[in-house]
A tleap script that builds the chain and sets N, CA, C and O, in Angstrom:
source leaprc.protein.ff14SB
mol = sequence {
  NMET ARG ILE ALA ARG ALA ILE PHE VAL LEU
  LEU LEU SER THR ALA LEU ALA GLY CYS ARG
  ALA HIE MET LEU THR ILE ARG LEU VAL ASN
  THR SER SER GLU THR LEU SER THR ILE ILE
  VAL ASP TYR PRO SER ALA THR PHE GLY LYS
  ASP LYS LEU ALA PRO ARG GLU THR PHE SER
  SER PRO VAL LYS ILE ILE GLU THR GLY PRO
  LEU LYS VAL GLN PHE THR ASP ALA LYS GLY
  ALA ILE HIE THR TYR THR GLY LEU LEU LEU
  HIE ALA ASN GLU GLU GLY SER VAL GLU ILE
  LYS LEU ASP GLN ASP GLY ALA THR LEU ASP
  PRO HIE LEU ASN ALA CARG
}
set mol.1.N position { 0.814 -1.199 0.000 }
set mol.1.CA position { 0.000 0.000 0.000 }
set mol.1.C position { 0.859 1.266 0.000 }
set mol.1.O position { 0.524 2.240 -0.674 }
set mol.2.N position { 1.956 1.259 0.746 }
set mol.2.CA position { 2.843 2.417 0.777 }
set mol.2.C position { 3.477 2.669 -0.582 }
set mol.2.O position { 3.639 3.817 -0.997 }
set mol.3.N position { 3.832 1.601 -1.265 }
set mol.3.CA position { 4.453 1.736 -2.582 }
set mol.3.C position { 3.447 2.320 -3.563 }
set mol.3.O position { 3.797 3.189 -4.362 }
set mol.4.N position { 2.210 1.858 -3.515 }
set mol.4.CA position { 1.171 2.379 -4.410 }
set mol.4.C position { 0.937 3.865 -4.144 }
set mol.4.O position { 0.792 4.642 -5.087 }
set mol.5.N position { 0.899 4.262 -2.893 }
set mol.5.CA position { 0.709 5.668 -2.536 }
set mol.5.C position { 1.897 6.519 -3.005 }
set mol.5.O position { 1.704 7.626 -3.508 }
set mol.6.N position { 3.103 6.013 -2.845 }
set mol.6.CA position { 4.300 6.730 -3.281 }
set mol.6.C position { 4.305 6.898 -4.802 }
set mol.6.O position { 4.666 7.957 -5.315 }
set mol.7.N position { 3.904 5.849 -5.514 }
set mol.7.CA position { 3.830 5.929 -6.975 }
set mol.7.C position { 2.772 6.946 -7.392 }
set mol.7.O position { 2.991 7.722 -8.322 }
set mol.8.N position { 1.638 6.948 -6.717 }
set mol.8.CA position { 0.572 7.903 -7.025 }
set mol.8.C position { 1.062 9.337 -6.813 }
set mol.8.O position { 0.852 10.191 -7.674 }
set mol.9.N position { 1.701 9.608 -5.693 }
set mol.9.CA position { 2.219 10.949 -5.404 }
set mol.9.C position { 3.269 11.345 -6.438 }
set mol.9.O position { 3.281 12.490 -6.890 }
set mol.10.N position { 4.134 10.437 -6.813 }
set mol.10.CA position { 5.158 10.717 -7.817 }
set mol.10.C position { 4.527 11.044 -9.173 }
set mol.10.O position { 4.937 12.000 -9.832 }
set mol.11.N position { 3.534 10.257 -9.590 }
set mol.11.CA position { 2.853 10.512 -10.865 }
set mol.11.C position { 2.100 11.847 -10.839 }
set mol.11.O position { 2.125 12.600 -11.813 }
set mol.12.N position { 1.436 12.130 -9.726 }
set mol.12.CA position { 0.705 13.382 -9.601 }
set mol.12.C position { 1.647 14.581 -9.656 }
set mol.12.O position { 1.365 15.554 -10.356 }
set mol.13.N position { 2.742 14.527 -8.940 }
set mol.13.CA position { 3.685 15.654 -8.947 }
set mol.13.C position { 4.336 15.816 -10.318 }
set mol.13.O position { 4.617 16.940 -10.733 }
set mol.14.N position { 4.579 14.726 -11.022 }
set mol.14.CA position { 5.132 14.807 -12.380 }
set mol.14.C position { 4.135 15.455 -13.328 }
set mol.14.O position { 4.508 16.289 -14.153 }
set mol.15.N position { 2.874 15.075 -13.213 }
set mol.15.CA position { 1.836 15.650 -14.077 }
set mol.15.C position { 1.660 17.140 -13.798 }
set mol.15.O position { 1.531 17.931 -14.733 }
set mol.16.N position { 1.653 17.528 -12.535 }
set mol.16.CA position { 1.478 18.933 -12.190 }
set mol.16.C position { 2.690 19.776 -12.567 }
set mol.16.O position { 2.542 20.956 -12.885 }
set mol.17.N position { 3.851 19.208 -12.537 }
set mol.17.CA position { 5.056 19.952 -12.899 }
set mol.17.C position { 5.047 20.339 -14.375 }
set mol.17.O position { 5.635 21.356 -14.743 }
set mol.18.N position { 4.401 19.560 -15.216 }
set mol.18.CA position { 4.329 19.859 -16.638 }
set mol.18.C position { 3.252 20.857 -16.989 }
set mol.18.O position { 3.233 21.364 -18.111 }
set mol.19.N position { 2.355 21.156 -16.070 }
set mol.19.CA position { 1.255 22.078 -16.325 }
set mol.19.C position { 1.615 23.468 -15.812 }
set mol.19.O position { 2.075 23.630 -14.682 }
set mol.20.N position { 1.398 24.463 -16.661 }
set mol.20.CA position { 1.562 25.821 -16.196 }
set mol.20.C position { 0.669 26.718 -17.040 }
set mol.20.O position { 0.447 26.471 -18.225 }
set mol.21.N position { 0.182 27.729 -16.420 }
set mol.21.CA position { -0.706 28.658 -17.111 }
set mol.21.C position { 0.125 29.637 -17.926 }
set mol.21.O position { 1.150 30.134 -17.459 }
set mol.22.N position { -0.317 29.905 -19.127 }
set mol.22.CA position { 0.315 30.908 -19.978 }
set mol.22.C position { -0.380 32.233 -19.678 }
set mol.22.O position { -1.516 32.448 -20.101 }
set mol.23.N position { 0.294 33.119 -18.952 }
set mol.23.CA position { -0.308 34.380 -18.526 }
set mol.23.C position { 0.441 35.570 -19.120 }
set mol.23.O position { 1.645 35.527 -19.370 }
set mol.24.N position { -0.327 36.624 -19.331 }
set mol.24.CA position { 0.197 37.888 -19.822 }
set mol.24.C position { -0.223 38.952 -18.810 }
set mol.24.O position { -1.394 39.013 -18.435 }
set mol.25.N position { 0.698 39.779 -18.369 }
set mol.25.CA position { 0.367 40.869 -17.455 }
set mol.25.C position { 0.188 42.143 -18.267 }
set mol.25.O position { 1.082 42.552 -19.008 }
set mol.26.N position { -0.977 42.766 -18.119 }
set mol.26.CA position { -1.237 44.043 -18.764 }
set mol.26.C position { -1.171 45.119 -17.692 }
set mol.26.O position { -1.913 45.083 -16.710 }
set mol.27.N position { -0.271 46.077 -17.894 }
set mol.27.CA position { -0.042 47.129 -16.907 }
set mol.27.C position { -0.456 48.477 -17.508 }
set mol.27.O position { 0.032 48.877 -18.566 }
set mol.28.N position { -1.358 49.162 -16.817 }
set mol.28.CA position { -1.782 50.501 -17.223 }
set mol.28.C position { -0.999 51.521 -16.419 }
set mol.28.O position { -0.885 51.394 -15.200 }
set mol.29.N position { -0.457 52.534 -17.087 }
set mol.29.CA position { 0.309 53.583 -16.412 }
set mol.29.C position { -0.205 54.934 -16.898 }
set mol.29.O position { -0.187 55.220 -18.095 }
set mol.30.N position { -0.663 55.765 -15.960 }
set mol.30.CA position { -1.073 57.123 -16.302 }
set mol.30.C position { 0.166 58.008 -16.236 }
set mol.30.O position { 0.654 58.322 -15.150 }
set mol.31.N position { 0.671 58.408 -17.394 }
set mol.31.CA position { 1.875 59.235 -17.442 }
set mol.31.C position { 1.561 60.726 -17.448 }
set mol.31.O position { 2.470 61.553 -17.508 }
set mol.32.N position { 0.282 61.071 -17.386 }
set mol.32.CA position { -0.106 62.486 -17.436 }
set mol.32.C position { -0.211 63.077 -16.031 }
set mol.32.O position { -0.042 62.379 -15.032 }
set mol.33.N position { -0.492 64.375 -15.979 }
set mol.33.CA position { -0.607 65.072 -14.700 }
set mol.33.C position { -2.067 65.199 -14.256 }
set mol.33.O position { -2.357 65.871 -13.267 }
set mol.34.N position { -2.983 64.557 -14.981 }
set mol.34.CA position { -4.400 64.590 -14.627 }
set mol.34.C position { -4.971 63.180 -14.624 }
set mol.34.O position { -4.414 62.267 -15.234 }
set mol.35.N position { -6.091 63.016 -13.925 }
set mol.35.CA position { -6.733 61.715 -13.807 }
set mol.35.C position { -7.381 61.287 -15.114 }
set mol.35.O position { -7.958 62.102 -15.834 }
set mol.36.N position { -7.278 59.999 -15.409 }
set mol.36.CA position { -7.977 59.383 -16.535 }
set mol.36.C position { -9.107 58.541 -15.965 }
set mol.36.O position { -9.013 58.058 -14.837 }
set mol.37.N position { -10.178 58.359 -16.737 }
set mol.37.CA position { -11.303 57.586 -16.215 }
set mol.37.C position { -11.865 56.636 -17.280 }
set mol.37.O position { -11.516 56.710 -18.458 }
set mol.38.N position { -12.731 55.759 -16.826 }
set mol.38.CA position { -13.425 54.771 -17.649 }
set mol.38.C position { -12.455 54.107 -18.633 }
set mol.38.O position { -12.624 54.191 -19.850 }
set mol.39.N position { -11.457 53.460 -18.088 }
set mol.39.CA position { -10.440 52.788 -18.901 }
set mol.39.C position { -10.906 51.365 -19.164 }
set mol.39.O position { -11.184 50.610 -18.232 }
set mol.40.N position { -10.987 51.006 -20.434 }
set mol.40.CA position { -11.435 49.675 -20.845 }
set mol.40.C position { -10.343 49.044 -21.695 }
set mol.40.O position { -9.917 49.621 -22.696 }
set mol.41.N position { -9.895 47.871 -21.301 }
set mol.41.CA position { -8.901 47.121 -22.060 }
set mol.41.C position { -9.601 45.887 -22.607 }
set mol.41.O position { -10.088 45.044 -21.852 }
set mol.42.N position { -9.645 45.795 -23.924 }
set mol.42.CA position { -10.296 44.679 -24.607 }
set mol.42.C position { -9.204 43.841 -25.258 }
set mol.42.O position { -8.437 44.339 -26.081 }
set mol.43.N position { -9.139 42.587 -24.893 }
set mol.43.CA position { -8.166 41.671 -25.483 }
set mol.43.C position { -8.929 40.448 -25.967 }
set mol.43.O position { -10.084 40.269 -25.583 }
set mol.44.N position { -8.330 39.599 -26.795 }
set mol.44.CA position { -9.072 38.477 -27.377 }
set mol.44.C position { -9.820 37.649 -26.326 }
set mol.44.O position { -9.210 37.067 -25.429 }
set mol.45.N position { -11.123 37.610 -26.450 }
set mol.45.CA position { -12.074 36.807 -25.667 }
set mol.45.C position { -12.428 37.381 -24.296 }
set mol.45.O position { -13.180 36.739 -23.563 }
set mol.46.N position { -11.925 38.558 -23.912 }
set mol.46.CA position { -12.305 39.118 -22.610 }
set mol.46.C position { -11.990 40.616 -22.550 }
set mol.46.O position { -11.392 41.189 -23.461 }
set mol.47.N position { -12.418 41.222 -21.436 }
set mol.47.CA position { -12.235 42.656 -21.212 }
set mol.47.C position { -12.032 42.893 -19.722 }
set mol.47.O position { -12.578 42.162 -18.895 }
set mol.48.N position { -11.250 43.907 -19.379 }
set mol.48.CA position { -11.215 44.376 -17.989 }
set mol.48.C position { -11.171 45.890 -18.017 }
set mol.48.O position { -10.865 46.494 -19.045 }
set mol.49.N position { -11.476 46.495 -16.888 }
set mol.49.CA position { -11.501 47.946 -16.846 }
set mol.49.C position { -11.040 48.494 -15.518 }
set mol.49.O position { -10.872 47.768 -14.538 }
set mol.50.N position { -10.842 49.793 -15.515 }
set mol.50.CA position { -10.447 50.531 -14.309 }
set mol.50.C position { -11.223 51.837 -14.333 }
set mol.50.O position { -11.176 52.573 -15.319 }
set mol.51.N position { -11.936 52.128 -13.256 }
set mol.51.CA position { -12.784 53.318 -13.198 }
set mol.51.C position { -11.973 54.603 -13.308 }
set mol.51.O position { -12.300 55.474 -14.114 }
set mol.52.N position { -10.922 54.728 -12.508 }
set mol.52.CA position { -10.078 55.935 -12.521 }
set mol.52.C position { -8.624 55.527 -12.350 }
set mol.52.O position { -8.308 54.536 -11.692 }
set mol.53.N position { -7.752 56.314 -12.956 }
set mol.53.CA position { -6.321 56.112 -12.808 }
set mol.53.C position { -5.705 57.495 -12.564 }
set mol.53.O position { -5.651 58.336 -13.461 }
set mol.54.N position { -5.250 57.703 -11.342 }
set mol.54.CA position { -4.689 58.995 -10.933 }
set mol.54.C position { -3.354 59.246 -11.636 }
set mol.54.O position { -2.753 58.315 -12.173 }
set mol.55.N position { -2.895 60.479 -11.636 }
set mol.55.CA position { -1.599 60.784 -12.253 }
set mol.55.C position { -0.484 59.906 -11.679 }
set mol.55.O position { -0.366 59.739 -10.465 }
set mol.56.N position { 0.326 59.351 -12.578 }
set mol.56.CA position { 1.453 58.479 -12.242 }
set mol.56.C position { 1.045 57.180 -11.554 }
set mol.56.O position { 1.912 56.446 -11.080 }
set mol.57.N position { -0.243 56.876 -11.487 }
set mol.57.CA position { -0.711 55.619 -10.896 }
set mol.57.C position { -0.553 54.486 -11.905 }
set mol.57.O position { -0.638 54.690 -13.116 }
set mol.58.N position { -0.320 53.280 -11.371 }
set mol.58.CA position { -0.177 52.073 -12.182 }
set mol.58.C position { -1.193 51.038 -11.716 }
set mol.58.O position { -1.467 50.912 -10.522 }
set mol.59.N position { -1.743 50.307 -12.665 }
set mol.59.CA position { -2.667 49.218 -12.359 }
set mol.59.C position { -2.302 48.032 -13.242 }
set mol.59.O position { -2.144 48.190 -14.453 }
set mol.60.N position { -2.164 46.835 -12.645 }
set mol.60.CA position { -1.802 45.635 -13.400 }
set mol.60.C position { -2.882 44.580 -13.289 }
set mol.60.O position { -3.563 44.463 -12.270 }
set mol.61.N position { -3.024 43.813 -14.362 }
set mol.61.CA position { -3.971 42.703 -14.361 }
set mol.61.C position { -3.368 41.535 -15.136 }
set mol.61.O position { -3.001 41.685 -16.301 }
set mol.62.N position { -3.264 40.364 -14.489 }
set mol.62.CA position { -2.818 39.187 -15.235 }
set mol.62.C position { -4.001 38.636 -16.037 }
set mol.62.O position { -5.112 38.530 -15.518 }
set mol.63.N position { -3.760 38.289 -17.294 }
set mol.63.CA position { -4.821 37.768 -18.153 }
set mol.63.C position { -4.308 36.540 -18.891 }
set mol.63.O position { -3.104 36.349 -19.061 }
set mol.64.N position { -5.242 35.726 -19.320 }
set mol.64.CA position { -4.920 34.541 -20.122 }
set mol.64.C position { -5.470 34.782 -21.519 }
set mol.64.O position { -6.670 34.999 -21.692 }
set mol.65.N position { -4.606 34.744 -22.502 }
set mol.65.CA position { -5.010 34.950 -23.882 }
set mol.65.C position { -5.341 33.579 -24.472 }
set mol.65.O position { -4.459 32.732 -24.618 }
set mol.66.N position { -6.608 33.363 -24.810 }
set mol.66.CA position { -7.020 32.047 -25.323 }
set mol.66.C position { -7.388 32.074 -26.802 }
set mol.66.O position { -7.664 31.029 -27.392 }
set mol.67.N position { -7.394 33.254 -27.401 }
set mol.67.CA position { -7.659 33.391 -28.829 }
set mol.67.C position { -6.695 34.427 -29.404 }
set mol.67.O position { -6.025 35.142 -28.659 }
set mol.68.N position { -6.632 34.500 -30.710 }
set mol.68.CA position { -5.807 35.506 -31.369 }
set mol.68.C position { -6.674 36.716 -31.714 }
set mol.68.O position { -7.793 36.568 -32.204 }
set mol.69.N position { -6.150 37.904 -31.455 }
set mol.69.CA position { -6.880 39.125 -31.776 }
set mol.69.C position { -6.138 40.346 -31.278 }
set mol.69.O position { -5.110 40.229 -30.612 }
set mol.70.N position { -6.664 41.530 -31.603 }
set mol.70.CA position { -5.973 42.767 -31.230 }
set mol.70.C position { -6.230 43.176 -29.778 }
set mol.70.O position { -7.250 42.822 -29.187 }
set mol.71.N position { -5.298 43.917 -29.230 }
set mol.71.CA position { -5.439 44.555 -27.927 }
set mol.71.C position { -6.003 45.948 -28.193 }
set mol.71.O position { -5.441 46.706 -28.983 }
set mol.72.N position { -7.110 46.285 -27.537 }
set mol.72.CA position { -7.745 47.587 -27.728 }
set mol.72.C position { -7.873 48.291 -26.385 }
set mol.72.O position { -8.117 47.654 -25.360 }
set mol.73.N position { -7.708 49.604 -26.398 }
set mol.73.CA position { -7.810 50.406 -25.179 }
set mol.73.C position { -8.720 51.597 -25.463 }
set mol.73.O position { -8.625 52.241 -26.508 }
set mol.74.N position { -9.599 51.868 -24.512 }
set mol.74.CA position { -10.444 53.063 -24.593 }
set mol.74.C position { -10.423 53.727 -23.228 }
set mol.74.O position { -10.475 53.048 -22.202 }
set mol.75.N position { -10.345 55.069 -23.210 }
set mol.75.CA position { -10.359 55.795 -21.941 }
set mol.75.C position { -10.882 57.201 -22.161 }
set mol.75.O position { -10.958 57.690 -23.288 }
set mol.76.N position { -11.239 57.838 -21.056 }
set mol.76.CA position { -11.726 59.219 -21.087 }
set mol.76.C position { -10.693 60.111 -20.418 }
set mol.76.O position { -10.229 59.821 -19.316 }
set mol.77.N position { -10.336 61.204 -21.096 }
set mol.77.CA position { -9.347 62.129 -20.527 }
set mol.77.C position { -10.020 63.077 -19.528 }
set mol.77.O position { -11.228 62.991 -19.305 }
set mol.78.N position { -9.245 63.969 -18.936 }
set mol.78.CA position { -9.745 64.879 -17.900 }
set mol.78.C position { -10.798 65.857 -18.419 }
set mol.78.O position { -11.593 66.373 -17.634 }
set mol.79.N position { -10.817 66.121 -19.727 }
set mol.79.CA position { -11.798 67.049 -20.313 }
set mol.79.C position { -13.054 66.336 -20.802 }
set mol.79.O position { -13.973 66.978 -21.310 }
set mol.80.N position { -13.099 65.007 -20.651 }
set mol.80.CA position { -14.272 64.243 -21.051 }
set mol.80.C position { -14.224 63.661 -22.452 }
set mol.80.O position { -15.191 63.040 -22.891 }
set mol.81.N position { -13.122 63.848 -23.160 }
set mol.81.CA position { -12.979 63.284 -24.504 }
set mol.81.C position { -12.619 61.802 -24.406 }
set mol.81.O position { -11.817 61.399 -23.564 }
set mol.82.N position { -13.222 61.006 -25.276 }
set mol.82.CA position { -12.968 59.566 -25.301 }
set mol.82.C position { -11.888 59.275 -26.342 }
set mol.82.O position { -11.956 59.748 -27.476 }
set mol.83.N position { -10.903 58.499 -25.940 }
set mol.83.CA position { -9.803 58.105 -26.820 }
set mol.83.C position { -9.840 56.593 -27.001 }
set mol.83.O position { -10.115 55.857 -26.053 }
set mol.84.N position { -9.561 56.128 -28.224 }
set mol.84.CA position { -9.471 54.689 -28.488 }
set mol.84.C position { -8.154 54.387 -29.184 }
set mol.84.O position { -7.635 55.201 -29.949 }
set mol.85.N position { -7.628 53.213 -28.908 }
set mol.85.CA position { -6.371 52.782 -29.491 }
set mol.85.C position { -6.482 51.294 -29.780 }
set mol.85.O position { -6.855 50.517 -28.901 }
set mol.86.N position { -6.165 50.894 -30.992 }
set mol.86.CA position { -6.086 49.478 -31.350 }
set mol.86.C position { -4.649 49.213 -31.748 }
set mol.86.O position { -4.091 49.892 -32.611 }
set mol.87.N position { -4.064 48.229 -31.116 }
set mol.87.CA position { -2.645 48.007 -31.367 }
set mol.87.C position { -2.281 46.552 -31.521 }
set mol.87.O position { -2.843 45.832 -32.347 }
set mol.88.N position { -1.379 46.155 -30.752 }
set mol.88.CA position { -0.731 44.863 -30.752 }
set mol.88.C position { -1.675 43.690 -31.018 }
set mol.88.O position { -2.744 43.602 -30.415 }
set mol.89.N position { -1.278 42.791 -31.921 }
set mol.89.CA position { -2.009 41.558 -32.167 }
set mol.89.C position { -1.498 40.507 -31.188 }
set mol.89.O position { -0.316 40.164 -31.200 }
set mol.90.N position { -2.386 39.999 -30.344 }
set mol.90.CA position { -2.021 38.979 -29.360 }
set mol.90.C position { -2.428 37.602 -29.872 }
set mol.90.O position { -3.415 37.461 -30.594 }
set mol.91.N position { -1.662 36.600 -29.491 }
set mol.91.CA position { -1.918 35.225 -29.923 }
set mol.91.C position { -2.242 34.346 -28.720 }
set mol.91.O position { -1.831 34.631 -27.595 }
set mol.92.N position { -2.978 33.283 -28.975 }
set mol.92.CA position { -3.340 32.346 -27.903 }
set mol.92.C position { -2.077 31.914 -27.151 }
set mol.92.O position { -1.038 31.644 -27.754 }
set mol.93.N position { -2.191 31.856 -25.834 }
set mol.93.CA position { -1.117 31.443 -24.920 }
set mol.93.C position { 0.074 32.396 -24.897 }
set mol.93.O position { 1.175 32.004 -24.509 }
set mol.94.N position { -0.138 33.643 -25.311 }
set mol.94.CA position { 0.927 34.651 -25.263 }
set mol.94.C position { 1.349 34.839 -23.803 }
set mol.94.O position { 0.515 34.816 -22.899 }
set mol.95.N position { 2.649 35.025 -23.588 }
set mol.95.CA position { 3.198 35.222 -22.249 }
set mol.95.C position { 4.076 36.458 -22.213 }
set mol.95.O position { 4.603 36.891 -23.238 }
set mol.96.N position { 4.226 37.018 -21.029 }
set mol.96.CA position { 5.077 38.184 -20.828 }
set mol.96.C position { 4.280 39.317 -20.228 }
set mol.96.O position { 3.448 39.111 -19.344 }
set mol.97.N position { 4.547 40.536 -20.724 }
set mol.97.CA position { 3.826 41.695 -20.208 }
set mol.97.C position { 3.686 42.747 -21.307 }
set mol.97.O position { 4.461 42.795 -22.262 }
set mol.98.N position { 2.675 43.577 -21.133 }
set mol.98.CA position { 2.459 44.717 -22.012 }
set mol.98.C position { 2.186 45.907 -21.115 }
set mol.98.O position { 1.258 45.882 -20.306 }
set mol.99.N position { 2.987 46.946 -21.254 }
set mol.99.CA position { 2.767 48.170 -20.503 }
set mol.99.C position { 2.062 49.154 -21.435 }
set mol.99.O position { 2.539 49.439 -22.533 }
set mol.100.N position { 0.919 49.667 -20.979 }
set mol.100.CA position { 0.155 50.637 -21.751 }
set mol.100.C position { 0.295 51.978 -21.045 }
set mol.100.O position { -0.250 52.186 -19.961 }
set mol.101.N position { 1.033 52.878 -21.673 }
set mol.101.CA position { 1.255 54.209 -21.109 }
set mol.101.C position { 0.183 55.140 -21.664 }
set mol.101.O position { 0.082 55.353 -22.872 }
set mol.102.N position { -0.614 55.688 -20.748 }
set mol.102.CA position { -1.726 56.561 -21.127 }
set mol.102.C position { -1.418 57.995 -20.724 }
set mol.102.O position { -0.845 58.249 -19.665 }
set mol.103.N position { -1.809 58.928 -21.587 }
set mol.103.CA position { -1.756 60.340 -21.214 }
set mol.103.C position { -3.043 60.987 -21.715 }
set mol.103.O position { -3.947 60.281 -22.163 }
set mol.104.N position { -3.145 62.271 -21.653 }
set mol.104.CA position { -4.385 62.952 -22.025 }
set mol.104.C position { -4.656 62.911 -23.536 }
set mol.104.O position { -5.760 63.242 -23.969 }
set mol.105.N position { -3.673 62.512 -24.334 }
set mol.105.CA position { -3.825 62.504 -25.780 }
set mol.105.C position { -3.942 61.127 -26.412 }
set mol.105.O position { -4.449 61.009 -27.528 }
set mol.106.N position { -3.490 60.086 -25.733 }
set mol.106.CA position { -3.520 58.769 -26.350 }
set mol.106.C position { -2.808 57.722 -25.534 }
set mol.106.O position { -2.587 57.880 -24.333 }
set mol.107.N position { -2.452 56.638 -26.218 }
set mol.107.CA position { -1.818 55.497 -25.557 }
set mol.107.C position { -0.628 55.026 -26.381 }
set mol.107.O position { -0.631 55.115 -27.609 }
set mol.108.N position { 0.381 54.529 -25.694 }
set mol.108.CA position { 1.506 53.861 -26.349 }
set mol.108.C position { 1.709 52.528 -25.645 }
set mol.108.O position { 1.530 52.414 -24.433 }
set mol.109.N position { 2.083 51.528 -26.423 }
set mol.109.CA position { 2.295 50.197 -25.884 }
set mol.109.C position { 3.771 49.857 -25.859 }
set mol.109.O position { 4.523 50.200 -26.771 }
set mol.110.N position { 4.170 49.177 -24.797 }
set mol.110.CA position { 5.535 48.693 -24.656 }
set mol.110.C position { 5.452 47.201 -24.345 }
set mol.110.O position { 5.387 46.819 -23.177 }
set mol.111.N position { 5.454 46.345 -25.385 }
set mol.111.CA position { 5.306 44.913 -25.150 }
set mol.111.C position { 6.638 44.243 -24.785 }
set mol.111.O position { 7.695 44.588 -25.313 }
set mol.112.N position { 6.551 43.296 -23.888 }
set mol.112.CA position { 7.683 42.448 -23.491 }
set mol.112.C position { 7.167 41.016 -23.529 }
set mol.112.O position { 6.864 40.419 -22.497 }
set mol.113.N position { 7.075 40.479 -24.746 }
set mol.113.CA position { 6.495 39.154 -24.933 }
set mol.113.C position { 7.591 38.120 -25.045 }
set mol.113.O position { 8.635 38.360 -25.651 }
set mol.114.N position { 7.339 36.956 -24.446 }
set mol.114.CA position { 8.302 35.855 -24.511 }
set mol.114.C position { 8.230 35.200 -25.883 }
set mol.114.O position { 7.144 35.000 -26.427 }
set mol.115.N position { 9.377 34.871 -26.435 }
set mol.115.CA position { 9.425 34.182 -27.729 }
set mol.115.C position { 8.791 32.807 -27.576 }
set mol.115.O position { 8.915 32.148 -26.543 }
set mol.116.N position { 8.121 32.405 -28.621 }
set mol.116.CA position { 7.478 31.081 -28.577 }
set mol.116.C position { 8.359 30.040 -29.161 }
set mol.116.O position { 7.983 28.869 -29.208 }
savepdb mol mol.pdb
quit
């Protein structure tokens, strides 16, 4: 019985060691001197948002990319104007990070993706 249990634990730990989630961290950075609001990040198969992002504030969200598609960002500046940006094409199981620098005029992306 002890041998069977040891074999089971060994097989389970081997199986779990081979499994890992492919995650991408999306980081929002307000580089302006005024607050941004209603920030929506749309990536393949899902969306997340942030109500407000104060000047120089950063917000990060780990996401799992399960389909291929573009990364889109929409936000409202301090004067109430809505800005949209469509950029980087993401692929299923993409890993690494993408920093989205926002200011009152637009967005710039700084991707750090792991080679496949």
